[in-house]
N, C-alpha and C positions, 0 to 999 in steps of 0.2 A: 714438216717443213719449217714451221715457226721455231720450234726448239732448235733445229739446226742453225737457223739464222741467229738465234741468241748465242749459241755456242761459238759461232764465228766472231762474236763481238764481246767476248768475255773481258776484254781490256777495259770496257766501260760499263758492262752489265754484270749483275750477280748471276751465278749459275742457278738454273732452275731444273728441278727433276721433272720427268714425264708425269709423275703422280701429281706434282704441284700444279702443272698446267691443266691436267684433267679436272682437278678440284676447282679451278678458276675459269674453266672453259666458257661458262655462261656469262662471264663478265669480261671476256676478251673481245677487243675490237680488231677487225682485220681489214686491211686495205688491199684491194686487188686491182691489177691493171692488165688487161689483155689475158685474163685467165691465170695470171701469175700472182702469188702472194707478194705484195710490195712492202708490207710492214704490219706491225701489230702493237697493241698495248693492252694493259689490263687495268680495270678499275676495281680495286679491292675495297669493299665497304666494310669498315670495322664496327660501325655503330650507326644509329640514326643521325648522328651529327658529323661523322668524319669518314673520309675515304682517302685512298692513296692511288695515284697513277703510278703503275709499276711497269717495268720491262718494256719501255718504248724502244722499238727497233724498226729500222727501215733498211731494206736490202740495199746493198751498195749500188746496184744498177739503177735504183729508183730515187736516190738521194738528190736533194736540191729541187724537188718538185712540189714541196709543200705537204707531202704525205704525213710527216710527223706532226705538223701543225693540225692537219685535219683529224688525225687520230686523237690527239689531245683534246681538241675542241669537241669531238664526239663524246669522249669520256666525261668531260666537264658537263656537257649538256645532259648526259644521262644522270650524273650525280645531282644536278639541279632539278631534274625531273623527279628525283626521289626526295627532294627538299633537303639535300645535303649541300651545305655551302662551305664547309671546311674541307678543302681538298688539298692534300699535300703531295709532295714529290721529293724523293731523294735522288740527286742527280750529280753528274760530273759536268753537265753542260748548263751552268747557271744562266748564261746570257739567253739561251734558247727559251728557257722557261720564264725568264723575266719578260721576254718579248710577248709572252702569253698571259701576262699579268700575275705571275707567281712572284712572291717575295715574302719577306718577313711580315708576319701579321702585325699590323700597326707599328712596325719597326721596333717591337719589343718582345715578341715571342719567337723562340728558336727551337728547332729540334736538336737535342743534345744526345749523344750516344756515349755509352760507357766505353772508355778506352781500356784495352787489355782484356784479361780473362777473369 
């Protein structure tokens, strides 16, 4: 169900394989409403210092109810419980994550990606 939700939103999300989801199942947060999966996100821990919130998706019928915010807040709380305070996100929805206190670290650190092959 979650993988299908991701596949319906590939205009804003990176595709994920079933195997990738199985590997990260223990770090996946799921929101349910009335027995239906409303959304999910993954907290991938890279080291004792840094983690990434990945693949945040909310089903179309459940958008606008604060579910995405709740999922991110739950993932952040889990990272902090593990004493991880460097939490990153790669997103096409910058204003949403800025509203949750994400931004450039000290206005001087940026994630840069290699362009090309």
